[in-house]
C-alpha positions as YAML, in Angstrom:
chain: A
units: angstrom
residues:
- id: 1
  name: MET
  ca: [0.00, 0.00, 0.00]
- id: 2
  name: LEU
  ca: [2.83, 2.35, 0.97]
- id: 3
  name: GLU
  ca: [4.64, 1.48, -2.25]
- id: 4
  name: ALA
  ca: [1.55, 2.37, -4.33]
- id: 5
  name: LYS
  ca: [1.37, 5.82, -2.68]
- id: 6
  name: ARG
  ca: [5.02, 6.49, -3.51]
- id: 7
  name: ILE
  ca: [4.41, 5.62, -7.16]
- id: 8
  name: LEU
  ca: [1.38, 7.94, -7.26]
- id: 9
  name: VAL
  ca: [3.43, 10.86, -5.89]
- id: 10
  name: VAL
  ca: [6.19, 10.36, -8.48]
- id: 11
  name: VAL
  ca: [3.65, 10.25, -11.35]
- id: 12
  name: SER
  ca: [1.97, 13.41, -10.06]
- id: 13
  name: LEU
  ca: [5.29, 15.28, -9.92]
- id: 14
  name: PHE
  ca: [6.15, 14.18, -13.47]
- id: 15
  name: LEU
  ca: [2.78, 15.37, -14.83]
- id: 16
  name: ALA
  ca: [3.20, 18.71, -13.05]
- id: 17
  name: ILE
  ca: [6.66, 19.27, -14.58]
- id: 18
  name: PHE
  ca: [5.45, 18.32, -18.08]
- id: 19
  name: SER
  ca: [2.46, 20.66, -17.79]
- id: 20
  name: PHE
  ca: [4.70, 23.55, -16.68]
- id: 21
  name: ALA
  ca: [7.06, 23.01, -19.63]
- id: 22
  name: GLY
  ca: [4.18, 22.95, -22.07]
- id: 23
  name: CYS
  ca: [2.77, 26.18, -20.69]
- id: 24
  name: SER
  ca: [6.21, 27.76, -20.95]
- id: 25
  name: LYS
  ca: [6.52, 26.82, -24.63]
- id: 26
  name: LYS
  ca: [3.03, 28.19, -25.35]
- id: 27
  name: SER
  ca: [3.95, 31.38, -23.55]
- id: 28
  name: GLU
  ca: [7.15, 31.73, -25.61]
- id: 29
  name: ALA
  ca: [5.27, 31.02, -28.86]
- id: 30
  name: LYS
  ca: [2.66, 33.57, -27.92]
- id: 31
  name: SER
  ca: [5.37, 36.12, -27.13]
- id: 32
  name: ASP
  ca: [7.09, 35.50, -30.50]
- id: 33
  name: LYS
  ca: [3.79, 35.92, -32.29]
- id: 34
  name: GLU
  ca: [3.06, 39.16, -30.49]
- id: 35
  name: LYS
  ca: [6.56, 40.39, -31.33]
- id: 36
  name: GLU
  ca: [6.09, 39.48, -34.98]
- id: 37
  name: GLU
  ca: [2.78, 41.34, -35.09]
- id: 38
  name: THR
  ca: [4.42, 44.35, -33.48]
- id: 39
  name: HIS
  ca: [7.08, 44.42, -36.25]
- id: 40
  name: SER
  ca: [4.46, 43.96, -38.98]
- id: 41
  name: GLU
  ca: [4.49, 46.36, -41.97]
- id: 42
  name: ILE
  ca: [0.70, 46.62, -41.70]
- id: 43
  name: ILE
  ca: [-1.04, 49.70, -40.27]
- id: 44
  name: LYS
  ca: [-4.73, 49.78, -39.34]
- id: 45
  name: LEU
  ca: [-6.60, 53.06, -39.00]
- id: 46
  name: SER
  ca: [-10.13, 53.91, -37.97]
- id: 47
  name: ASP
  ca: [-12.52, 55.74, -40.25]
- id: 48
  name: LYS
  ca: [-12.22, 58.76, -37.97]
- id: 49
  name: SER
  ca: [-8.40, 58.85, -38.28]
- id: 50
  name: ILE
  ca: [-8.56, 58.48, -42.05]
- id: 51
  name: GLY
  ca: [-10.94, 61.44, -42.24]
- id: 52
  name: GLU
  ca: [-8.89, 63.62, -39.88]
- id: 53
  name: ILE
  ca: [-5.63, 63.26, -41.82]
- id: 54
  name: GLY
  ca: [-7.32, 63.58, -45.20]
- id: 55
  name: LEU
  ca: [-5.81, 60.30, -46.44]
- id: 56
  name: LYS
  ca: [-6.34, 59.69, -50.15]
- id: 57
  name: THR
  ca: [-5.57, 56.71, -52.39]
- id: 58
  name: GLU
  ca: [-5.30, 56.29, -56.13]
- id: 59
  name: THR
  ca: [-5.41, 53.27, -58.42]
- id: 60
  name: LEU
  ca: [-2.05, 52.83, -60.12]
- id: 61
  name: THR
  ca: [-2.27, 53.03, -63.94]
- id: 62
  name: SER
  ca: [0.18, 53.57, -66.78]
- id: 63
  name: GLN
  ca: [0.45, 57.19, -67.88]
- id: 64
  name: PRO
  ca: [2.09, 58.91, -70.86]
- id: 65
  name: PHE
  ca: [5.64, 60.06, -70.18]
- id: 66
  name: LYS
  ca: [7.12, 63.01, -72.06]
- id: 67
  name: GLY
  ca: [10.17, 63.69, -69.94]
- id: 68
  name: TYR
  ca: [13.72, 62.34, -69.88]
- id: 69
  name: LEU
  ca: [15.04, 58.93, -69.00]
- id: 70
  name: THR
  ca: [17.92, 59.50, -66.57]
- id: 71
  name: LEU
  ca: [20.66, 56.88, -66.72]
- id: 72
  name: PRO
  ca: [23.91, 56.45, -64.78]
- id: 73
  name: ALA
  ca: [26.71, 56.99, -67.29]
- id: 74
  name: LYS
  ca: [30.47, 57.16, -67.77]
- id: 75
  name: VAL
  ca: [32.72, 58.99, -70.24]
- id: 76
  name: ILE
  ca: [34.96, 56.76, -72.36]
- id: 77
  name: THR
  ca: [37.34, 57.43, -75.25]
- id: 78
  name: ASN
  ca: [36.07, 57.48, -78.79]
- id: 79
  name: GLN
  ca: [37.70, 54.37, -80.22]
- id: 80
  name: ASP
  ca: [37.88, 56.00, -83.64]
- id: 81
  name: ASN
  ca: [40.27, 58.55, -82.10]
- id: 82
  name: GLU
  ca: [42.50, 56.16, -80.14]
- id: 83
  name: ALA
  ca: [45.68, 54.35, -81.21]
- id: 84
  name: GLN
  ca: [48.00, 51.73, -79.74]
- id: 85
  name: VAL
  ca: [51.46, 52.22, -81.26]
- id: 86
  name: GLY
  ca: [54.42, 49.85, -81.39]
- id: 87
  name: SER
  ca: [57.01, 48.25, -83.65]
- id: 88
  name: LEU
  ca: [56.02, 45.49, -86.04]
- id: 89
  name: VAL
  ca: [59.58, 44.16, -86.16]
- id: 90
  name: GLN
  ca: [61.90, 43.05, -83.40]
- id: 91
  name: GLY
  ca: [64.60, 45.39, -82.18]
- id: 92
  name: ARG
  ca: [65.85, 47.47, -79.27]
- id: 93
  name: VAL
  ca: [64.69, 50.97, -78.43]
- id: 94
  name: HIS
  ca: [67.43, 53.38, -79.53]
- id: 95
  name: LYS
  ca: [65.73, 56.71, -78.78]
- id: 96
  name: VAL
  ca: [62.44, 57.93, -77.26]
- id: 97
  name: PHE
  ca: [61.19, 61.35, -78.37]
- id: 98
  name: VAL
  ca: [57.97, 61.87, -76.36]
- id: 99
  name: ARG
  ca: [56.66, 61.74, -72.81]
- id: 100
  name: VAL
  ca: [53.25, 61.10, -71.28]
- id: 101
  name: GLY
  ca: [51.14, 64.23, -71.69]
- id: 102
  name: ASP
  ca: [52.78, 65.40, -74.92]
- id: 103
  name: PHE
  ca: [50.53, 66.35, -77.82]
- id: 104
  name: VAL
  ca: [51.65, 64.76, -81.10]
- id: 105
  name: LYS
  ca: [50.69, 65.25, -84.72]
- id: 106
  name: PRO
  ca: [50.23, 62.54, -87.37]
- id: 107
  name: GLY
  ca: [53.65, 61.41, -88.61]
- id: 108
  name: GLN
  ca: [55.54, 62.79, -85.62]
- id: 109
  name: ALA
  ca: [58.43, 60.59, -84.40]
- id: 110
  name: LEU
  ca: [57.73, 58.73, -81.15]
- id: 111
  name: MET
  ca: [60.78, 56.47, -80.87]
- id: 112
  name: GLN
  ca: [63.55, 54.87, -82.88]
- id: 113
  name: VAL
  ca: [64.16, 51.11, -82.94]
- id: 114
  name: GLU
  ca: [67.27, 49.37, -84.25]
- id: 115
  name: GLY
  ca: [67.70, 45.72, -85.16]
- id: 116
  name: LEU
  ca: [69.04, 43.23, -87.68]
- id: 117
  name: GLU
  ca: [65.62, 42.46, -89.11]
- id: 118
  name: ILE
  ca: [65.08, 46.13, -89.97]
- id: 119
  name: GLY
  ca: [68.39, 46.23, -91.85]
- id: 120
  name: GLU
  ca: [67.52, 43.07, -93.73]
- id: 121
  name: ILE
  ca: [64.15, 44.47, -94.81]
- id: 122
  name: LYS
  ca: [65.75, 47.68, -96.06]
- id: 123
  name: ALA
  ca: [68.51, 45.79, -97.86]
- id: 124
  name: GLY
  ca: [65.94, 43.54, -99.53]
- id: 125
  name: PHE
  ca: [64.06, 46.57, -100.80]
- id: 126
  name: LEU
  ca: [67.19, 48.27, -102.14]
- id: 127
  name: THR
  ca: [68.34, 45.07, -103.88]
- id: 128
  name: SER
  ca: [64.96, 44.52, -105.53]
- id: 129
  name: LYS
  ca: [64.84, 48.16, -106.59]
- id: 130
  name: ALA
  ca: [68.29, 47.95, -108.24]
- id: 131
  name: ASN
  ca: [67.38, 44.70, -109.97]
- id: 132
  name: LEU
  ca: [64.11, 46.19, -111.22]
- id: 133
  name: ASP
  ca: [65.89, 49.24, -112.65]
- id: 134
  name: PHE
  ca: [68.36, 46.98, -114.49]
- id: 135
  name: LYS
  ca: [65.69, 44.65, -115.89]
- id: 136
  name: LYS
  ca: [63.54, 47.57, -116.95]
- id: 137
  name: ALA
  ca: [66.41, 49.24, -118.77]
- id: 138
  name: ASN
  ca: [67.20, 45.99, -120.57]
- id: 139
  name: TYR
  ca: [63.56, 45.54, -121.54]
- id: 140
  name: GLU
  ca: [63.35, 49.10, -122.91]
- id: 141
  name: ARG
  ca: [66.57, 48.55, -124.86]
- id: 142
  name: GLN
  ca: [65.27, 45.32, -126.45]
- id: 143
  name: LYS
  ca: [62.09, 47.09, -127.52]
- id: 144
  name: LEU
  ca: [64.11, 49.84, -129.14]
- id: 145
  name: LEU
  ca: [66.35, 47.36, -130.96]
- id: 146
  name: LEU
  ca: [63.34, 45.47, -132.30]
- id: 147
  name: GLU
  ca: [61.81, 48.70, -133.57]
- id: 148
  name: GLN
  ca: [65.08, 49.39, -135.42]
- id: 149
  name: ASN
  ca: [65.06, 45.85, -136.83]
- id: 150
  name: VAL
  ca: [68.27, 45.08, -135.02]
- id: 151
  name: GLY
  ca: [67.05, 42.93, -132.15]
- id: 152
  name: SER
  ca: [65.03, 39.72, -132.06]
- id: 153
  name: ARG
  ca: [61.56, 39.06, -130.70]
- id: 154
  name: LYS
  ca: [62.93, 36.19, -128.61]
- id: 155
  name: SER
  ca: [65.31, 38.50, -126.78]
- id: 156
  name: LEU
  ca: [62.46, 40.97, -126.24]
- id: 157
  name: LEU
  ca: [60.22, 38.31, -124.71]
- id: 158
  name: GLU
  ca: [63.00, 37.11, -122.44]
- id: 159
  name: ALA
  ca: [63.71, 40.68, -121.31]
- id: 160
  name: GLN
  ca: [59.99, 41.27, -120.72]
- id: 161
  name: SER
  ca: [59.74, 38.12, -118.60]
- id: 162
  name: GLU
  ca: [62.76, 39.11, -116.54]
- id: 163
  name: TYR
  ca: [61.35, 42.62, -116.06]
- id: 164
  name: GLU
  ca: [57.94, 41.35, -114.89]
- id: 165
  name: LYS
  ca: [59.62, 38.98, -112.45]
- id: 166
  name: ALA
  ca: [61.77, 41.80, -111.05]
- id: 167
  name: LEU
  ca: [58.68, 44.02, -110.76]
- id: 168
  name: ALA
  ca: [56.84, 41.37, -108.74]
- id: 169
  name: GLU
  ca: [59.80, 40.97, -106.40]
- id: 170
  name: PHE
  ca: [60.07, 44.75, -105.95]
- id: 171
  name: ASN
  ca: [56.34, 45.08, -105.18]
- id: 172
  name: ALA
  ca: [56.66, 42.41, -102.48]
- id: 173
  name: GLU
  ca: [59.62, 44.20, -100.88]
- id: 174
  name: ASP
  ca: [57.87, 47.55, -101.24]
- id: 175
  name: LYS
  ca: [54.81, 46.29, -99.35]
- id: 176
  name: LYS
  ca: [57.10, 44.92, -96.67]
- id: 177
  name: ILE
  ca: [58.72, 48.28, -95.91]
- id: 178
  name: HIS
  ca: [55.35, 50.03, -95.93]
- id: 179
  name: SER
  ca: [53.96, 47.44, -93.50]
- id: 180
  name: ILE
  ca: [56.58, 48.37, -90.89]
- id: 181
  name: GLY
  ca: [56.03, 52.12, -91.36]
- id: 182
  name: LEU
  ca: [58.66, 53.13, -93.91]
- id: 183
  name: THR
  ca: [58.23, 54.89, -97.25]
- id: 184
  name: ASP
  ca: [60.19, 54.50, -100.48]
- id: 185
  name: ASN
  ca: [61.77, 57.94, -100.14]
- id: 186
  name: GLU
  ca: [62.89, 57.27, -96.57]
- id: 187
  name: VAL
  ca: [64.75, 54.15, -97.64]
- id: 188
  name: LEU
  ca: [66.06, 55.41, -100.97]
- id: 189
  name: ASN
  ca: [66.80, 59.09, -100.49]
- id: 190
  name: GLY
  ca: [66.68, 60.28, -96.94]
- id: 191
  name: LYS
  ca: [67.69, 63.94, -97.17]
- id: 192
  name: GLY
  ca: [68.49, 63.75, -100.84]
- id: 193
  name: SER
  ca: [71.21, 61.08, -100.56]
- id: 194
  name: HIS
  ca: [71.72, 57.50, -99.41]
- id: 195
  name: SER
  ca: [72.32, 58.50, -95.78]
- id: 196
  name: ASP
  ca: [73.56, 55.91, -93.29]
- id: 197
  name: GLU
  ca: [70.52, 56.51, -91.09]
- id: 198
  name: HIS
  ca: [68.11, 55.30, -93.72]
- id: 199
  name: THR
  ca: [70.14, 52.36, -94.95]
- id: 200
  name: SER
  ca: [71.08, 51.11, -91.49]
- id: 201
  name: GLY
  ca: [68.98, 48.88, -89.28]
- id: 202
  name: THR
  ca: [67.00, 51.70, -87.65]
- id: 203
  name: LEU
  ca: [63.25, 52.32, -87.81]
- id: 204
  name: THR
  ca: [61.43, 55.46, -86.68]
- id: 205
  name: ILE
  ca: [58.01, 54.76, -85.14]
- id: 206
  name: LYS
  ca: [55.54, 57.57, -85.88]
- id: 207
  name: ALA
  ca: [52.20, 58.72, -84.52]
- id: 208
  name: PRO
  ca: [49.28, 57.56, -86.71]
- id: 209
  name: ILE
  ca: [46.85, 60.18, -85.33]
- id: 210
  name: ALA
  ca: [46.88, 63.55, -83.59]
- id: 211
  name: GLY
  ca: [46.34, 63.39, -79.85]
- id: 212
  name: TYR
  ca: [47.85, 63.17, -76.40]
- id: 213
  name: VAL
  ca: [50.27, 60.47, -75.30]
- id: 214
  name: VAL
  ca: [48.56, 58.90, -72.28]
- id: 215
  name: GLU
  ca: [50.74, 55.78, -71.99]
- id: 216
  name: ARG
  ca: [54.44, 55.14, -72.56]
- id: 217
  name: ASN
  ca: [55.59, 51.59, -71.89]
- id: 218
  name: VAL
  ca: [59.17, 51.60, -73.24]
- id: 219
  name: VAL
  ca: [62.64, 52.78, -72.20]
- id: 220
  name: ILE
  ca: [65.94, 53.02, -74.05]
- id: 221
  name: GLY
  ca: [67.51, 49.61, -74.57]
- id: 222
  name: GLN
  ca: [64.25, 47.68, -74.16]
- id: 223
  name: LEU
  ca: [63.63, 44.80, -76.56]
- id: 224
  name: VAL
  ca: [60.37, 45.29, -78.46]
- id: 225
  name: ASP
  ca: [58.48, 43.32, -81.07]
- id: 226
  name: GLY
  ca: [55.05, 43.12, -82.65]
- id: 227
  name: THR
  ca: [53.35, 42.33, -79.32]
- id: 228
  name: THR
  ca: [54.67, 45.41, -77.49]
- id: 229
  name: ASN
  ca: [52.25, 48.32, -77.02]
- id: 230
  name: ALA
  ca: [54.80, 51.09, -76.69]
- id: 231
  name: PHE
  ca: [52.46, 54.09, -76.67]
- id: 232
  name: ARG
  ca: [48.77, 54.86, -76.34]
- id: 233
  name: ILE
  ca: [47.49, 58.03, -77.99]
- id: 234
  name: ILE
  ca: [43.99, 59.45, -77.60]
- id: 235
  name: ASN
  ca: [42.24, 62.43, -79.11]
- id: 236
  name: THR
  ca: [39.46, 63.71, -76.84]
- id: 237
  name: ASN
  ca: [37.98, 66.26, -79.26]
- id: 238
  name: SER
  ca: [35.17, 63.72, -79.46]
- id: 239
  name: VAL
  ca: [34.20, 61.33, -76.66]
- id: 240
  name: TRP
  ca: [31.61, 58.66, -76.03]
- id: 241
  name: VAL
  ca: [29.32, 58.44, -73.02]
- id: 242
  name: ASP
  ca: [27.96, 55.00, -72.12]
- id: 243
  name: GLY
  ca: [24.75, 54.82, -70.07]
- id: 244
  name: GLN
  ca: [23.06, 51.82, -68.48]
- id: 245
  name: LEU
  ca: [19.38, 51.48, -69.43]
- id: 246
  name: ASN
  ca: [17.08, 49.24, -67.40]
- id: 247
  name: GLU
  ca: [15.71, 46.51, -69.66]
- id: 248
  name: LYS
  ca: [12.13, 47.53, -68.73]
- id: 249
  name: ASP
  ca: [12.74, 50.92, -70.35]
- id: 250
  name: ALA
  ca: [14.02, 49.59, -73.67]
- id: 251
  name: SER
  ca: [10.77, 50.43, -75.47]
- id: 252
  name: LYS
  ca: [10.87, 54.04, -74.27]
- id: 253
  name: LEU
  ca: [13.85, 55.10, -76.36]
- id: 254
  name: THR
  ca: [13.94, 56.91, -79.69]
- id: 255
  name: GLU
  ca: [17.05, 56.06, -81.67]
- id: 256
  name: LYS
  ca: [19.43, 58.81, -82.84]
- id: 257
  name: THR
  ca: [17.90, 61.51, -80.65]
- id: 258
  name: ASN
  ca: [19.67, 64.43, -78.99]
- id: 259
  name: VAL
  ca: [20.75, 63.76, -75.40]
- id: 260
  name: ILE
  ca: [22.13, 65.68, -72.40]
- id: 261
  name: PHE
  ca: [25.00, 64.66, -70.14]
- id: 262
  name: THR
  ca: [25.74, 66.17, -66.74]
- id: 263
  name: SER
  ca: [28.97, 65.27, -64.97]
- id: 264
  name: THR
  ca: [29.60, 65.16, -61.24]
- id: 265
  name: ALA
  ca: [32.68, 67.28, -61.99]
- id: 266
  name: PHE
  ca: [30.56, 70.00, -63.65]
- id: 267
  name: PRO
  ca: [27.11, 69.71, -62.00]
- id: 268
  name: ASP
  ca: [25.86, 73.05, -63.36]
- id: 269
  name: LYS
  ca: [26.98, 72.46, -66.95]
- id: 270
  name: LYS
  ca: [25.01, 70.54, -69.59]
- id: 271
  name: PHE
  ca: [26.74, 68.83, -72.51]
- id: 272
  name: ASN
  ca: [24.70, 68.19, -75.66]
- id: 273
  name: GLY
  ca: [25.30, 65.08, -77.73]
- id: 274
  name: LYS
  ca: [23.69, 62.57, -80.05]
- id: 275
  name: LEU
  ca: [22.53, 59.05, -79.27]
- id: 276
  name: SER
  ca: [24.48, 56.78, -81.59]
- id: 277
  name: TYR
  ca: [23.99, 53.21, -80.37]
- id: 278
  name: ILE
  ca: [21.54, 51.10, -78.36]
- id: 279
  name: GLY
  ca: [22.90, 47.76, -77.15]
- id: 280
  name: LYS
  ca: [21.55, 44.51, -78.58]
- id: 281
  name: VAL
  ca: [22.06, 42.36, -75.46]
- id: 282
  name: VAL
  ca: [21.05, 42.60, -71.80]
- id: 283
  name: ASP
  ca: [23.69, 42.22, -69.10]
- id: 284
  name: GLU
  ca: [22.91, 39.05, -67.14]
- id: 285
  name: LYS
  ca: [23.86, 40.51, -63.75]
- id: 286
  name: SER
  ca: [22.62, 44.10, -63.85]
- id: 287
  name: ARG
  ca: [19.74, 43.50, -66.30]
- id: 288
  name: THR
  ca: [20.68, 46.68, -68.14]
- id: 289
  name: ILE
  ca: [21.37, 47.62, -71.77]
- id: 290
  name: THR
  ca: [24.31, 49.79, -72.77]
- id: 291
  name: VAL
  ca: [23.41, 52.92, -74.75]
- id: 292
  name: ARG
  ca: [26.05, 55.18, -76.24]
- id: 293
  name: ALA
  ca: [26.07, 58.85, -77.20]
- id: 294
  name: GLU
  ca: [28.76, 60.89, -78.94]
- id: 295
  name: PHE
  ca: [29.79, 64.34, -77.72]
- id: 296
  name: ASN
  ca: [31.83, 67.13, -79.26]
- id: 297
  name: ASN
  ca: [34.55, 67.85, -76.69]
- id: 298
  name: VAL
  ca: [36.70, 70.52, -78.33]
- id: 299
  name: ASN
  ca: [37.45, 72.18, -74.97]
- id: 300
  name: ASN
  ca: [38.42, 68.81, -73.47]
- id: 301
  name: SER
  ca: [36.16, 69.39, -70.46]
- id: 302
  name: LEU
  ca: [34.96, 65.78, -70.49]
- id: 303
  name: LYS
  ca: [37.64, 63.29, -69.58]
- id: 304
  name: PRO
  ca: [37.51, 59.49, -69.90]
- id: 305
  name: GLN
  ca: [36.24, 57.69, -66.78]
- id: 306
  name: MET
  ca: [34.21, 60.68, -65.55]
- id: 307
  name: PHE
  ca: [30.85, 59.71, -64.05]
- id: 308
  name: GLY
  ca: [27.53, 61.48, -64.48]
- id: 309
  name: GLU
  ca: [23.97, 61.14, -65.77]
- id: 310
  name: LEU
  ca: [22.75, 60.73, -69.32]
- id: 311
  name: LYS
  ca: [19.31, 62.20, -70.02]
- id: 312
  name: ILE
  ca: [17.49, 60.82, -73.04]
- id: 313
  name: PRO
  ca: [14.07, 62.05, -74.23]
- id: 314
  name: ALA
  ca: [11.45, 59.33, -73.97]
- id: 315
  name: ALA
  ca: [9.71, 58.11, -77.11]
- id: 316
  name: LYS
  ca: [6.42, 59.77, -78.05]
- id: 317
  name: ASP
  ca: [4.37, 56.69, -77.16]
- id: 318
  name: ALA
  ca: [6.25, 55.95, -73.91]
- id: 319
  name: SER
  ca: [4.13, 55.17, -70.85]
- id: 320
  name: MET
  ca: [4.93, 54.10, -67.30]
- id: 321
  name: LEU
  ca: [3.55, 53.79, -63.80]
- id: 322
  name: MET
  ca: [3.60, 57.29, -62.31]
- id: 323
  name: ILE
  ca: [2.64, 58.54, -58.84]
- id: 324
  name: PRO
  ca: [2.83, 61.94, -57.10]
- id: 325
  name: SER
  ca: [6.29, 62.32, -55.61]
- id: 326
  name: GLU
  ca: [4.80, 63.16, -52.18]
- id: 327
  name: ALA
  ca: [3.43, 59.60, -51.96]
- id: 328
  name: LEU
  ca: [6.99, 58.28, -51.50]
- id: 329
  name: VAL
  ca: [8.47, 57.94, -48.01]
- id: 330
  name: LYS
  ca: [11.97, 56.93, -46.98]
- id: 331
  name: PHE
  ca: [13.08, 54.50, -44.30]
- id: 332
  name: ASP
  ca: [16.86, 54.23, -43.93]
- id: 333
  name: ASN
  ca: [17.27, 55.99, -47.29]
- id: 334
  name: ILE
  ca: [15.12, 53.36, -49.07]
- id: 335
  name: ASP
  ca: [11.95, 54.34, -50.96]
- id: 336
  name: TYR
  ca: [8.57, 52.95, -49.87]
- id: 337
  name: LEU
  ca: [4.90, 53.33, -50.72]
- id: 338
  name: PHE
  ca: [1.82, 52.50, -48.65]
- id: 339
  name: ILE
  ca: [-0.58, 50.14, -50.40]
- id: 340
  name: GLN
  ca: [-4.24, 49.95, -49.37]
- id: 341
  name: LYS
  ca: [-5.00, 46.27, -48.76]
- id: 342
  name: LYS
  ca: [-8.46, 46.83, -47.19]
- id: 343
  name: PRO
  ca: [-10.52, 49.98, -46.56]
- id: 344
  name: ASN
  ca: [-8.76, 50.57, -43.21]
- id: 345
  name: THR
  ca: [-5.56, 48.50, -43.72]
- id: 346
  name: PHE
  ca: [-2.34, 49.75, -45.31]
- id: 347
  name: GLU
  ca: [0.91, 47.93, -46.10]
- id: 348
  name: LYS
  ca: [4.38, 49.49, -46.31]
- id: 349
  name: ARG
  ca: [6.16, 48.22, -49.43]
- id: 350
  name: GLN
  ca: [9.65, 48.85, -50.81]
- id: 351
  name: VAL
  ca: [9.75, 50.17, -54.41]
- id: 352
  name: VAL
  ca: [12.30, 51.06, -57.07]
- id: 353
  name: ILE
  ca: [11.85, 54.53, -58.54]
- id: 354
  name: GLY
  ca: [12.89, 55.86, -61.93]
- id: 355
  name: SER
  ca: [12.59, 59.16, -63.76]
- id: 356
  name: SER
  ca: [10.71, 62.22, -62.50]
- id: 357
  name: GLN
  ca: [8.50, 64.68, -64.37]
- id: 358
  name: ASP
  ca: [6.41, 67.59, -63.06]
- id: 359
  name: GLU
  ca: [6.37, 66.35, -59.43]
- id: 360
  name: MET
  ca: [5.49, 62.86, -60.64]
- id: 361
  name: THR
  ca: [7.83, 59.89, -60.16]
- id: 362
  name: GLU
  ca: [8.08, 56.66, -62.11]
- id: 363
  name: ILE
  ca: [7.79, 53.37, -60.20]
- id: 364
  name: LYS
  ca: [9.86, 50.67, -61.86]
- id: 365
  name: ASP
  ca: [9.32, 47.81, -59.43]
- id: 366
  name: GLY
  ca: [7.53, 46.90, -56.20]
- id: 367
  name: VAL
  ca: [3.91, 47.58, -57.18]
- id: 368
  name: LYS
  ca: [1.61, 46.51, -59.97]
- id: 369
  name: GLU
  ca: [-0.88, 48.32, -62.13]
- id: 370
  name: GLY
  ca: [-4.34, 48.27, -60.49]
- id: 371
  name: GLU
  ca: [-3.17, 48.44, -56.87]
- id: 372
  name: ASN
  ca: [-4.40, 51.28, -54.64]
- id: 373
  name: VAL
  ca: [-1.60, 53.55, -53.46]
- id: 374
  name: VAL
  ca: [-1.73, 56.18, -50.73]
- id: 375
  name: ILE
  ca: [-1.00, 59.49, -52.46]
- id: 376
  name: LYS
  ca: [-1.83, 61.81, -49.55]
- id: 377
  name: GLY
  ca: [-1.23, 61.11, -45.89]
- id: 378
  name: ALA
  ca: [1.78, 58.83, -46.40]
- id: 379
  name: PHE
  ca: [3.84, 60.90, -43.95]
- id: 380
  name: TYR
  ca: [1.23, 60.32, -41.22]
- id: 381
  name: LEU
  ca: [1.35, 56.56, -41.86]
- id: 382
  name: LYS
  ca: [5.13, 56.67, -41.60]
- id: 383
  name: SER
  ca: [4.87, 58.50, -38.29]
- id: 384
  name: GLU
  ca: [2.40, 55.93, -36.94]
- id: 385
  name: LEU
  ca: [4.70, 53.10, -37.99]
- id: 386
  name: LEU
  ca: [7.71, 54.71, -36.32]
- id: 387
  name: LYS
  ca: [5.64, 55.47, -33.23]
- id: 388
  name: SER
  ca: [4.61, 51.83, -32.82]
- id: 389
  name: GLU
  ca: [8.27, 50.74, -33.13]
- id: 390
  name: LEU
  ca: [9.35, 53.28, -30.49]
- id: 391
  name: GLU
  ca: [6.60, 52.15, -28.12]
- id: 392
  name: GLU
  ca: [7.74, 48.56, -28.51]
- id: 393
  name: ASP
  ca: [11.34, 49.52, -27.74]
...
């Protein structure tokens, strides 16, 4: 009997402990739920409060847009006015005539390279030229003899064949010297005579365009060849500006329209240019399309790698979701709208904004057409939301 009572007491204690633990878990779950509700992005207002603050909503619809699309952009060099310069033959740098920052003209000497291959190319040209002159003279002589009935047709044909062969060899050597940047006169005459400078194994590398030397990658004595980019020259009288267009706005562009660029370096100055290219692919990561405009930059105010904004007029039939700018509120520098879920219930929702026009702002993402958005009284809703968070803290 005593043993049965002891068992009953143990069972009772066990049930009491289990019941206490269960209540504790329910209490914790209830507390978490209350905490979650406290942090909710939902605000409920009474009809009286809605009337007092003059809260108004509007159904979101697409509206015509006649303003500018504003894109983040960067200045880059016009590739038509940029040149990488080097030697096409192997040799060592003998002299360097320019420094970074120098302005050069087309044909101006940049450096001088010397090497055996250069001498061989020049010698080959001179040899073929001498042989051509000899064969041509012989051919002309045979024609004259035949006309005077002194020579034979066989000798004429042989002379003609030898001349044509020599001409082909000369043309090949001539193309070779032109390919490395030399001209016939430079190899043959120099300053009116067969100077040592022009018959030796030296080659003068010249600027192909006018512009500024922005890179110099060689020093005296350095071995260079066809893979060496010795100099980089750019002309910034004309520059390109690349902007990043959101893929959702692709249909809002008019090709070859006038555009405006404002740089962070010159915030009060507007640069006028022309849209020249709209990308054909969308970047997988940023989901943007590259658009390019060309700008006249005679004063060299715009410099490559400058950042700014590119403003492009929207197409005539462009439309987008627009709301009054006062409907937007910021939390931690992030844009939000309040969406009416029920007559007295409003949800805070993060959105992505776009271009602005006449106190109206484009909404790119976060809401859908047909939803009701608070357009007046959003600041009061923000205050109520912040107030509830402060009370909880």
